N, C-alpha and C positions, 0 to 999 in steps of 0.2 A: 548771354553772349560772351561775357568775359570768361566764364567757366569753360565754355566751348573752346575759346582761343587758348586757354591754359592747357586743356587736354591735347589740342592739336599740336601746340608747340612742344609739349612733353613727348608725345608720341613721335613727332618728327625727330627730336633729339635722340630718342632711344633707337629709332630705326636708322638714323644717320650713323649713329655709333656702331650699330650692327653692320651696316654696309661697309663702314671703314674697317671694322675688324675683319670682315670677310675678305675685303680687297687686300688688306695688308698681310693676311695669314698665308703662309706657305702651305702647300699640300700636306706636309707632315704635321703642321699645327692643327689644321681642321680637315683631316682626311675624309670626314663624312660629307664634305661638300662636293665630293667627286660624284657627279650624277651618273657615271657609268656603272656605279655599284648598285646592288639591289637595295630596296628599302630596308630589308632585314639587316643586311651587312652594315649599312650606314647607321641604323639605330644601334646596333651592337657597338660600333665604334664610339658613338656619343656616350653610351652608358659606361663604357670602359674608361672614359675620360672624366666622368662625373664624380664629384664628392658625394658623401652620404647626404649632406645637407641639400645638395642640388637634386638628388633623387627624391628626397622627402618633400621638396618644394613642388615638384612636377606631379606628384600623385595626389595633390589636393588643390582645389580652386578656392579662391575667396569670393564672397559675394561682391559683385562689382558696383553696388549701389550703396548709398548712405543708409544705415540701419540704426537700430537702437544699440547695436553692439560696437559699431565703429562708423567713421565717416567714409566717404567714397575713397577707395584705395587709389593711391597715386598711380596714374597711368591707365586706370580703368575707364570704360566708356559708359558708365551707368548701366551695367548689364548684369546678366544672371551669374556669370562665372568669369573669373579673371586669374591669370598667373602672370607675374611680372616677366619681362624679357630677361634673358640671360646673355649679356654681352660677351662674357668670357667664352661661351660655347657657340655664340652666334645664333641663339634661339630667339625667335620673336615672342612677344607677349601673346598669351592665349586670351582671346576675347570671345566669350560664348554668349549667345542670345537665343531666346525663344524665337522660333520661326516656323511653326507648323503651317501657317497660312500666309505668312509674310513676316518681314522683320519687325519685331515688336518694340525695339528701342531706337532712339534717334541717331545715335552714332556720331561720327565726326562731321556730318553735314547738318546736324541738329535739325533734322526734318522728319516728318512722318514717312510712311511707306505706302506701298500698294498691297492690298489684301486680295488673295484669291478667294473664290467662294468656298464654302465648307468643303472639307475633304470628301464628304459624302457626295457632293455634286461632281467632283472629279471622278470618283468611283462610278457614279451613275453614267458618266460618258462612255464607260466600257472601252476606253481608248487610252492605252499607255502613252501614246504620243501627246495627249492633252496633259497627262501627269508630268511627263518629261519637260514639256514647255514651261509648266508652272514651277517645277523645281529649278530650272535654269533662271527663271525670272527672280525667284527668291534668292538664289545663290549670288546672282549678279548684284542685286541691291545690297545684300549683306557685305559683299566684298567692297562695294563703293562706300559703305558706311564704316568700314574698319573692323568688321567681324570675320573671324576665321573658323569658328565652330558653331554649327547651328543645331539647336535642340528641336529637330523635326523628325519626320518619318514615323508618325503614329500608325500602328498597324493592329491595335487590339481589336478583337472581333466584337461585333455588335450582337451581344447575347440578350440584351434587354433594351427596348427603345426608350426607356426612361433614364438611361445613363446620361448624365449631364454633359459628358464629353464626347458623345458619339460623333458630333460634327467635326471633330479633329481626326476621325478614323475613316476607314474605307469599307465599311459594311460587314455583312455577316458571312460571306463566303471566303474561305482561306485562299483559294486560287486567285480569285479576282482581287482581293485585298493585297496579296503578295505581289502580283503583277503591277498594280497601280502604285503601291508604295515603293516598290523597287525602282520603278521608272522615275518617280519623284526624286528619290535619293540620288540616282544616277545623274539627273539633271542638275541638282544642287552641286554635286562634287565636280562636275565638269567646269565649274567656275572657280575651282581650286580653293574650295573651303570644305571642311569636314562636315558631314551630316551624321547625326545619330539615327538609330532606329529605337523605338520605344513603344510601350513600357514592358519590359521582359520580366514576368509573363503573367497572363491571366488577370490583368488589371482591367476588368470588364465592367466595373461598377465603381461609383465614387463614394457612396455612403460608407463611412468607416474605413476609407481606403488605406489609411496608415497602419491599421491593425488587422483588418478582416482577412480571414484565410479562405482562399479559393480552393474548395475541395473538389478534386477531379481525378479520375483514374488516369495514370500516366499515359496509357495507350490512347485514351480519348483525347488527352491534351496534345499528344503528338499529331493526331489526325484533325485537329481543329486549330487552336491558337498557335501552337508551335509550327504547324505547317505554313501558316501565313508568314511567320518570322523567317522560316527556313527559305522559302521562295524569295521573299523580299531581300534577304541578305545575299542570296546567290545572284539575284538580278541587279541589285544596287551597290553591293560591296561597301556598306557604310563603314566609316572609320571608327565609329563607336556604337556600342549598345548601351542604352540606359536601362538599368534595372528598375523594377517596379516598387511601389510602396508596400503593396499587400504581401501577405504570406501565401505560399502555395503548399497545400497539404500540411499546414502547421509551421513551415519554415519561412522566414523572411526572404523575399526574392534576392536581396543583396547579400544573403548568407547561404544561398541555396547551391551547394556544391554540385548537385546533379544537374541543375539548370545551367550554371555558369561554366563549370569545368567540364563535366562529362558530356553534355549535349552541345553547348555552344562552341567551346574551344576544341574539344577533342573530336567529337563526331562530325561537327560541321566545319572544323578547321578554321574557325574565325581567328584572324591574326590581329585585329584591332583591340581597343581597350573597352572595358566595362566601367562606365561611370555610374554613380548613384543618382537617384532623383534627389531633389532638394528636401532634405529631412528624412532620407531613406536609409541612413546608416545607424546601426545599433551596436557595433562592436569594432574592434581593431583586428586582432589576429584571426578571429573566426571569419570575419568578412574577407580579409585578404587571402586566407588559405582557401576559401570557398570560390575565389575567382574575381572578387571586386578589385578593380585596379585604381580607382580614383574616387575620392570623397568630394562631393560637390557642395561648396559653401557651407561646410560643416560648422564653422565658427558662428554662424547665424541660425541655421536650421536644425542642426542635430544637438543632442544632449551634450556632446563633447566633440572636440576636434580629434576624432579617433585616429586619423591617419597622420598625426604628428607625434606628440609625446607618447601616447599609449602604444602606437605601432613601433616607435623606436624602442621602447622597452621590450615589446614582444620579439623584435629582431635580436636585441641584445641577449635575451634569455634563450634564443634558439627556437622559440615557439613559431616564428615565421622565419624561413630561411633567407639568407642574403640573396640566394638565387631567385627566390620569389620576388623580393624587392626589385631586383634588376629586371625581372620579367615585366613587372608592373610599369616601370619607367620605359622599357623598350617598346612595349605595346603602344603607349601613347606617342612616342617619338616616331615609331614606324608609320602610324597613320598620318601624322603631320607631314612626313616625307612623301608617302605614297600618294597623297592627295594634294600636293603642291604648296602646302602652307609654308614649309621651310624655304623652298627654292623661289617661290613667288609671293613674298609677303604682301599682305593687304596694304593699301595705300595709307598714308598718314595725313594727307590733306584731302579735303572733300573734293571729290570729282563730280562730274555731271552724271547723276543717275537718271536714266531715261524713264521718268515716271509715267508720262503719257503713253509711251509705247508699252510699258508694263501694264498699264490700265487696260489696254486693248487685249493683252494676253488674259487678264482676269475676266474681261467681258466674254471672250471667246470660250473660256472654260465653263462659264455658266450657260452659254448658248448650247454647248455640247452636253451639259449635264442636267439642265432643268427637265423635269418629267411631267408630261401632260397626262393627268390621271383621268380626266373626263372631258368629253366634248360632244354634248348632245346636239343633234341636228346641225352639225358643222358651224356652231357659233364662232369658233375660231378657225382661221385667222380673222381678225377684225378688218372691216373695210375702212380705208382712210376717208376722211371727210365727214365722219359722223360725230355727233356729240357724245361725250363720255363723262360720266360722273366717277371720279376717283375717290375712294372712301377708305379711311383707316390707315393704320400701320405707319403713321408719320411719312406717308408716301409723298408728301409735299416737300420733304426735307432729304430723305435718304432711304437706305436699306439697313436692316438689322444685322448685327454681328453677334456671334457667340461670345461668352465671357471667360475670364480666367487668364492664364499666362499666355495664351495664344492670340489674344485680341490685338489687332493692329490699329494704330491711329493713322487714318489716311493722311497723306501729305497735305490734303486740304482741310484736315481737322475733323472733329466730331460734329456731325450735323445736328444732333439733338442733345446738347449737354444738359447736365443736371438731373438726369433720371436716376431713380433708386434701383439697386443699391449703389451708392457712390463709392463705398469701400469694397474690399475683396469679397467675392470674385468679380465685382464690378471694376470700373464704371461700365454701365450699359452704353454701348457705342453704336452709332448709326453712321455708315459710310455715306458721304455727301454725293450720292448719285441718285437723284430724286426721280422715281418713276413718273411722277406728275409732269415734270419738265419734258421728258422724252415722249410721253403719250400726247402731251399738248402740241408737239410738233407734227403730229400725225392726225389729230382730230380737228374737226371744224370748230368745236367749242369744247372746253374742258372746265370742269368745276371740281372743287375739293371739299370734302366733309371729313372731319376728324374721326368719325366713327365711334364716338363715345356715347351717343344717344341713338337708340334704334329708330325713334320717330324722325329725328332730324336726318338720319342717314337714308331712311325710306323716302323722305321728301326730296332729297337731292337726287336719288336714283330715279324717281318717277319722271323727272323732267328731262332725262337724257335718253339717247338711243341705246346706250350700253352702260352698265355699271360694272366697275372693276373694284372689287373689295380686297384690300390687303390685310391679311390677318397675321399676327406675330405671336411667337412664344419664345421667350428668352430662356436659354439654358447656358450652363457654365460649368467649368471645372469646380470640383470640391463638393458638389451636391447633385442629387438626382431629383427628378420631378416625381411627385407621388402618384400621378396618374397621367393619362393621355388627353385630358381635357384642355380646351383653349381657355386662357384666363380672361379676366376683365370684360365679361359679358359679351364677348365677340360672337358667340353663337347666336345670340338674340339679334345682334346687328345684322349678321348675314341673313338670318331668317326674314327679318323685316325688309331688307333690300330685295331679296328674291320675290317676296310677295308684291312689292311695289313695281318690280321690273324683272320679268322672267329672263331677260337677256343679261344675266349676271355672270361675271367671271370672278372666281376667287383665286387669288395668288397667295400661296402659303410661304411664309418666311419662318421656318421652324427648324428644330434640331432633328426632325424626323417625323415619324407617324404621329398624328393626332386624331382624335375622334371627330367625326363630321356628321352630326345628326341631321343636317340639312342636305346631305350629299345627293339624295334622289331628286331633289327639287331644283338644284342649281344647274346652270347651263354648262359651265366649264370650270375645271380646277387644274391649276398648275402648281407643282411643287418647285419652288425656287430656292429651297434650303436657306442658308444664310448667303445672300447673293454676291458679296464681295464688292470691291471698289468699282467695278464696271457694271454693277447689278442693275441699276435703273435703266440704262440704255439697253442692256441685254434683254430685260423683261419686255420692254416695248418692242424690240425687234422680233421677239418670239410671238408676242400677242398679235402683231400685224403681219406675220408670215414672211418677214424679210429673211428670216432663217427658220426652218422647220424644226420643231423640238425633236430631239433624238435621244434624250436620256432614258435610261431604263433603271428601275429601282434596284439598288444594291442591297436591299433589305426586304423582308416581308412586312406588310402593313397590316397589323391586326385590326379586327373589328373593335375589340376592347381588351382590357387587361386580363379578362378571364381566359383568353387564348394563350397567354404567355406561360412559360414553364413555372414561373413564380408569380402568384397573383399580386403580391405586394413587395415593396422594397423597404425593409425596416430602417427607420431613420431618414427616409427620403424627405426632401423639402428644404428650401433655403431657411437657415436658422431653426431647423427642427430641434425640438427638445427631446425627441425620442432617441434612446440609445441605439446606435447601429448594431447590427448583428455581429457576433464574433466570427461566424463562418457563413459562407454562401455555398450551397450545394449545386455545383454544376454537373454532378453525376445524373441529375434529373434528365437533362438532354444529352450530356456527354459530348460526343463529336457531332451529333445531329443538331446542329445549330440552324436556326432560322427556317428556311424552306424545307429542310430535312425534318425538322421537328413537326411542321405542319403535315407533311406526308406521313410521317411515322404515327402521329396521333389522329390522323384522318380529320384534321381541322381545316376549314376553308378561311383563309385570311381575306381581308377586304380587298387587298391588291397583292398579287404574288411577286416574289422576287423575279427580277427580269422584265417586269411589266412596264409598258409605256406606249402612249399613242403618238401619232404624228399627223401631218396634214395630207398624207398620201397613203397608198396601200401597196403591200408587197406580196408577191406570190413566190412559193418555193417549188422547185422540181429537181429531180435527179439526185435525191439524197442517198448517199452511199458512204461506206467507210472501208478503208483498206490500210495495209501496212505500207508506210512510206519507205523511201530509200534508206533512211536511218534506222529502220526497223520499228519505229514508233507509229502508232495509229494516227491516221489523218482522215477527217471527214470532208466530203465534197457536197456542195449544194449550189444550184443555180438560183439566183435571186433576181426577180424582175419587179421593177417599179411600174405598176399598172395604173397609177394615178395621173393627175394633171400637173403636179408640181414636183420639183426636186426634193429629195429627202434622204435620210440615212436610216438603215435598218441594222438590227443586231441579232442575226440568227445565233441561237445558243444550242449547244449539244450537251445532253445530260446522259450519264452512264449508270448502269446497274451491273455489278460484277457477278461472277458465278456464285458468290457467297450470299447474294441477295442484299437486303438492307435498303435504306433510302437512296434515292437517286442523288448523284453528285454532279455539279457543273464540271465539265471536262474541257470545254473550249468554247470560243465564240469568235465572231468577226464583226467589225463595224464596216459597213459598205455604203457608200454614197452613190446614188444613181439619179440621173435625169429622167424625166417622164418617158416611159416606154423602153428605157434601156434595161438590159439584163447583164449579169456577170456570173461566171462560175467562180465560186469562192472555195478556197482550201482552208480548212480549220484544223490545225494541228491539235491533237488532244494531249493535254498535260499528263505525263506518265504518273504523277503523284495522285491525280484524280482516279486513276485506274487501280492504284496500289492500296494496300493496307499495311499497317505497321506490324512487322514481325519482331516482337519484343525479345524473344529468345535469341534471335540472330542479330538484333540491333540494326535492322535495315528495313527499307521499304521492299515490299514483296507484291509483284503482280502474279496472281495465281493463274495457272494454266486453265483454260476453259473458255466458255462463251460469254461475251459481254454484250448486253443489250443497250442500244443507244437510241435516244429520242431527240429529234430536231424540234426545238421549242421556240416560241415567241416569248415565253416566260417559263418559270418552273412548273406551271400548271397547264399551259396551252401548247399542245404539241401538233406538229404538222408532218411528221414522218418518223419511220422506224427503220433501224438497221441493226445488223448483228455482225460481230467479228470474233473469230476464235484466235486467241493469243497463246503463245507458249509462256512458260514460267520465266520471269525475269526479275531483276533487282535494280530498279532505276535509282540513279543518283541525281540530285538536284544540280543543275548547271545554269550558268548565265546564258541568256538567249544569244 
């Protein structure tokens, strides 16, 4: 507590000094404080007033925590990145923290935070409004804790379900991922903090991530991973892009001039700054000239503090121009101005963060994104007043979180401390929202079994009206899982419980797809992802039908590893001794990621992209497509709820162009209807889904001709067909 008081007092003194400087300064002294000027002009004025030392100070952050290289920097908040305040120029300190699912460091209020469910759950909502609300929640908590730059906005595509970091991302489709992550970023930045988008680009596997080269044809890259980034940047306008660790076609992402300068800054017109990932810088002049603007915590994570003495020498020799140095500083300052960090500094004293209100937002996100995979004979929703045996998954204590730099310590603590691994990428964390507690409020009698012994679990299940088994599989940053199997003999537990009680529900808390050898025998299965701080209550509400599940899979769920483009991941596994591969060949699937791979190779996944059940049924009628007033294609369909309970449906439109190829998701809508109600829904089709990349012209190209459209309940279950003839056009990605 003394350390927290020292930080707070120091931050207050710095900010008070800044406020005094700003108040005392006349307009000619600090002309960049004139808010009537554009962010570009204001940033130019600051750069013109900066000394070289001040420029070199802003293009590198320090590690904001105690390390083996130094103690905690004065003024830092124990966070990932820190730049001291500059009172002479009236610039606040830069306080960066990981915040993909919630704020990961305690900040000035010295408290935990609220965690959203896995980003895959948000993507499964198929609802940018859910993503936007989650972004606003994280941004608000960050501001209340004294942070002004958030390392969030993960949009790397799910090319392999074994990737340990998939839970931080938004699935396999670039249109869906771009819309969801763009909405999240927009929500964060509405709270006047900067959000990044990451990891640019093709950082789709963790094994050997610091050196592996993602090999992919540039056009295929444009039509897959880069398309997700392009849409998310247009929709969210992030202040910063974080470069990736990996190489792309042999060149490190942070030294990749084609990616950073040609595509991001020139073609897309990105005006913010490119920061490195922690440990992702390998040079000074080469990286700066390629488009990297800021080195992140290089004194701890990189081989050298490249953006200090080595870059100073490169500038002195003319290897890097002074204009480029000015551009690096200007880009950082412009984003701080454009997103309110300069004009509305974060507080220096702990304010009241609305943790319980934020927990409700996290709960609602899981309710919107949990996916009901199976429901034989209407086992769900459960009837209240029945006895329930809750089994496994530490469900008496909380819900599992993914590991690594994104893990949030709930404001109420870690519900199951002491689990291995205790060190990086652990610790393993459970958010203290116990499903047992919330199920117990709805059941006549509830019991709990740890689920470690099949015989004991079966005995517990046999004496109850219903058994609910929680199965878990921990995944984390920095490693991939070798296979899709459940660990710790959980399959045997589930099989024994099913045999003892056919009225068995399995709730999955996983990073994504797992093999389920017992699937055909179980009554119901719900994918709850990593459920977040409100997870226990959300799961109970879903099981009892207080809210109907409406999530749809943002990924294809394979039957087993043989269906994937690559049967194995070299070097996968926590603490694996196998050397990771030097390269990974993404040309195998190219732009045909996920459901497009399954269509192209005529493989049948266990569950298709876009699949999800609910407690009611919907009919479609009147499917048609036409050109809207803006000239873009728009589909129409009437959706009717013909069931007995309210629910939400997600009609999806897939397109095949005149050039053929695999179908692509072009648009969708999420519509909530009461029993018996119907609604005509308009579904604007994303122009980039209709387009292919014209590499010679460096533009998106919609070819003239006939486009075939299918109305789907998933990428494999179709309920209508339509055709539209379009003229040639060259769409440009725009904010909605």
